[in-house]
FIDRENNU-501312 format. One record per residue: residue number from 1; x, y, z of N, C-alpha, C in turn; residue in three letters. Coordinates in steps of 0.1 Angstrom, whole numbers. Each point is the difference from the previous one (the first is absolute). Layout:
PT;NUM;X;Y;Z;X;Y;Z;X;Y;Z;ALA $
...
This chain:
PT;1;-448;-1023;613;1;9;-12;10;-5;-10;MET $
PT;2;-3;2;-12;8;-5;-11;6;12;-8;ASN $
PT;3;13;1;2;7;12;-7;8;-5;-12;PHE $
PT;4;1;9;-10;10;-1;-11;9;12;2;LEU $
PT;5;13;-3;1;10;10;2;9;0;-12;TYR $
PT;6;2;12;-7;8;1;-12;11;10;3;VAL $
PT;7;12;-4;-2;12;8;2;12;-6;-8;ASP $
PT;8;9;9;-4;11;-5;-8;12;-4;10;ASP $
PT;9;-2;3;13;10;-3;10;-3;-14;5;ASN $
PT;10;7;-10;-4;-3;-14;3;2;-3;15;ARG $
PT;11;10;7;6;2;-2;15;-12;5;8;LEU $
PT;12;-4;12;-4;-12;6;7;-12;-8;-2;LEU $
PT;13;-2;-5;-13;-11;-9;-3;-1;-11;10;LEU $
PT;14;11;-7;1;0;-12;9;-2;4;15;ARG $
PT;15;6;11;4;-2;4;14;-14;3;3;PHE $
PT;16;-7;9;-8;-14;3;3;-9;-12;-2;LEU $
PT;17;3;-8;-10;-8;-13;-1;1;-8;13;GLU $
PT;18;11;-2;5;2;-8;12;-6;6;12;LYS $
PT;19;1;14;1;-6;7;11;-15;-1;0;TYR $
PT;20;-6;2;-12;-15;-1;-1;-5;-14;3;LEU $
PT;21;7;-10;-5;-4;-14;2;1;-3;15;ARG $
PT;22;10;6;7;2;-2;14;-12;6;8;GLY $
PT;23;-6;10;-6;-12;6;6;-13;-7;-4;LYS $
PT;24;1;-11;-7;-11;-8;-3;-7;3;-13;GLY $
PT;25;7;8;-9;-6;3;-13;6;-8;-11;HIS $
PT;26;-6;0;-11;6;-6;-12;6;12;-7;GLN $
PT;27;11;-3;-7;7;10;-8;7;-6;-12;CYS $
PT;28;-4;4;-11;7;-3;-13;9;11;-3;ALA $
PT;29;11;-3;-7;9;10;-4;3;0;-15;ILE $
PT;30;2;11;-6;4;1;-14;11;11;-1;LEU $
PT;31;9;-2;-8;10;11;-3;-1;6;-14;HIS $
PT;32;-9;-6;-8;-1;4;-14;-14;7;-1;ASP $
PT;33;0;13;-3;-13;7;-1;-9;-5;-11;THR $
PT;34;6;-6;-11;-7;-4;-11;-9;-12;3;SER $
PT;35;2;-7;11;-7;-12;3;-12;3;10;LYS $
PT;36;-1;12;5;-10;2;10;-15;-2;-4;VAL $
PT;37;-3;6;-12;-14;-1;-4;-4;-15;-3;ILE $
PT;38;8;-7;-6;-3;-15;-2;-1;-7;13;ASN $
PT;39;9;3;10;0;-6;13;-14;3;7;TRP $
PT;40;-4;13;-1;-12;3;7;-12;-7;-7;LEU $
PT;41;0;-2;-13;-11;-7;-7;-1;-14;5;ALA $
PT;42;11;-6;5;0;-14;3;0;-3;15;MET $
PT;43;2;10;8;1;-2;15;-8;10;8;ASN $
PT;44;-7;-5;10;-7;9;9;9;8;8;PRO $
PT;45;-3;13;2;9;8;8;-8;11;7;CYS $
PT;46;4;3;12;-7;10;8;6;14;-1;ASP $
PT;47;13;0;-2;8;13;0;12;-2;-8;THR $
PT;48;4;11;-7;12;0;-8;9;11;6;VAL $
PT;49;13;-4;2;10;9;5;10;2;-11;ILE $
PT;50;2;13;-5;9;3;-11;11;9;4;LEU $
PT;51;12;-4;-4;12;9;2;-3;12;-10;ASP $
PT;52;4;12;4;-2;11;-9;10;1;-11;ILE $
PT;53;13;-4;3;11;1;-10;4;-13;-6;GLY $
PT;54;-6;-4;-11;4;-13;-6;4;3;-15;MET $
PT;55;8;-8;-6;3;1;-14;-12;-4;-8;PRO $
PT;56;0;3;-12;-11;-2;-10;-12;8;3;LYS $
PT;57;-6;-2;12;-12;7;4;1;3;15;MET $
PT;58;-2;13;4;0;3;14;-13;-4;7;ASN $
PT;59;0;1;13;-12;-4;7;-12;8;-2;GLY $
PT;60;2;13;-3;-12;8;-3;-6;-3;-13;ILE $
PT;61;8;-3;-10;-5;-4;-13;-6;-14;1;GLU $
PT;62;6;-9;7;-6;-13;2;-14;1;7;LEU $
PT;63;-1;8;10;-12;2;7;-11;5;-9;ALA $
PT;64;3;9;-9;-10;5;-10;-4;-11;-9;ALA $
PT;65;10;-8;-4;-3;-11;-9;-9;-10;7;LEU $
PT;66;2;-3;12;-8;-10;8;-15;6;0;ILE $
PT;67;-1;13;3;-14;6;0;-6;-2;-14;ARG $
PT;68;7;3;-10;-6;0;-14;-3;-15;-4;ARG $
PT;69;7;-9;6;-2;-15;-4;-11;-7;8;SER $
PT;70;-9;8;6;-11;-6;6;0;-3;15;GLY $
PT;71;9;7;7;1;-2;15;-2;14;7;TYR $
PT;72;-12;6;-1;-2;13;5;-1;0;15;PRO $
PT;73;-2;-11;7;-2;0;15;12;-7;7;ASP $
PT;74;9;-6;-7;11;-7;6;9;10;7;LEU $
PT;75;2;-1;13;9;9;7;14;-1;-6;PRO $
PT;76;6;12;-2;14;1;-6;8;9;10;ILE $
PT;77;11;-5;5;8;8;8;14;2;-6;ILE $
PT;78;5;12;-1;13;3;-5;10;-1;12;ILE $
PT;79;11;-7;-3;10;-3;10;13;7;-5;PHE $
PT;80;5;10;7;11;8;-6;11;3;9;THR $
PT;81;12;2;-5;11;4;7;2;16;-1;SER $
PT;82;-9;6;-7;1;15;-2;-5;8;12;LEU $
PT;83;-5;-7;10;-6;8;11;-13;6;-4;GLY $
PT;84;-5;9;8;-13;6;-3;1;13;-9;TYR $
PT;85;1;-3;-13;1;11;-10;-14;4;-5;ASP $
PT;86;-3;12;2;-14;5;-3;-3;-3;-15;GLU $
PT;87;9;3;-9;-3;-2;-14;-3;-15;-3;GLU $
PT;88;8;-9;5;-2;-14;-2;-13;-5;6;SER $
PT;89;-3;6;12;-13;-4;6;-12;4;-8;MET $
PT;90;1;12;-6;-11;5;-8;-1;-9;-13;THR $
PT;91;11;-3;-6;0;-9;-11;-6;-13;3;SER $
PT;92;3;-5;12;-5;-13;4;-15;0;1;CYS $
PT;93;-5;11;6;-15;1;2;-7;1;-14;ARG $
PT;94;6;8;-9;-6;1;-13;0;-13;-8;LYS $
PT;95;10;-9;3;1;-13;-7;-10;-10;6;ALA $
PT;96;-6;4;12;-10;-9;6;6;-8;12;GLY $
PT;97;11;4;5;6;-7;11;-7;4;13;CYS $
PT;98;-1;-10;9;-7;3;13;9;5;11;ASN $
PT;99;13;-2;-2;10;4;11;14;0;-5;GLY $
PT;100;8;6;9;14;2;-4;8;-2;13;TYR $
PT;101;9;-10;0;7;-5;12;15;1;-3;VAL $
PT;102;8;6;10;14;1;-1;8;-13;3;SER $
PT;103;9;-3;-8;9;-12;3;10;4;11;LYS $
PT;104;1;12;4;9;4;10;-4;-3;14;GLY $
PT;105;-12;-5;2;-5;-4;13;5;-14;4;LEU $
PT;106;-1;-3;12;3;-14;5;-11;-9;-4;GLY $
PT;107;3;-13;1;-10;-10;-4;-14;1;6;PRO $
PT;108;0;2;13;-13;1;7;-7;13;-4;SER $
PT;109;8;11;-2;-7;12;-5;-5;-1;-14;GLU $
PT;110;7;-7;-9;-4;-2;-13;-13;-8;0;ILE $
PT;111;-1;-11;8;-11;-8;1;-12;8;6;TYR $
PT;112;2;8;10;-10;9;6;-5;10;-11;GLY $
PT;113;9;5;-8;-5;10;-10;-8;-7;-11;ALA $
PT;114;4;-12;-4;-8;-8;-9;-14;-2;5;LEU $
PT;115;-1;-5;12;-13;-3;6;-8;13;2;MET $
PT;116;6;11;3;-8;13;1;-6;4;-14;ARG $
PT;117;8;-2;-10;-5;4;-13;-11;-10;-4;VAL $
PT;118;1;-12;3;-11;-10;-3;-12;3;8;LEU $
PT;119;1;4;13;-11;3;8;-7;13;-5;GLU $
PT;120;7;10;-4;-5;12;-6;-7;-3;-13;ASN $
PT;121;5;-9;-8;-6;-4;-13;-13;-7;2;THR $
PT;122;-1;-8;10;-12;-8;3;-11;10;5;ALA $
PT;123;4;10;7;-10;10;6;-6;8;-11;LEU $
PT;124;6;2;-12;-5;8;-10;-10;-6;-8;LYS $
């Protein structure tokens, strides 16, 4: 699987990139939300993981922009340190996100949550 992970936390970017690569996946990383649409236009990608709280544009706004930019079926997962906040989850669904995963989980739990969201997306 080929992931794009967007987060303003560079340490976390590198950690998840390395973890996903260790699981046999490809993972590109971006910390600048303004580069995402251009990156998607030039690179194949199976799933986008977005941090919810980023400067310039938050993950929910970016997810809506990705949907409006011609990617209606691309799985988008919000990755957040906010925990499971009902208001944020509702906003994510309205923006077209496929799932919502907490950063507070351990690496294997994060990976399991990502895979469950992707399995559920594929079933729909």
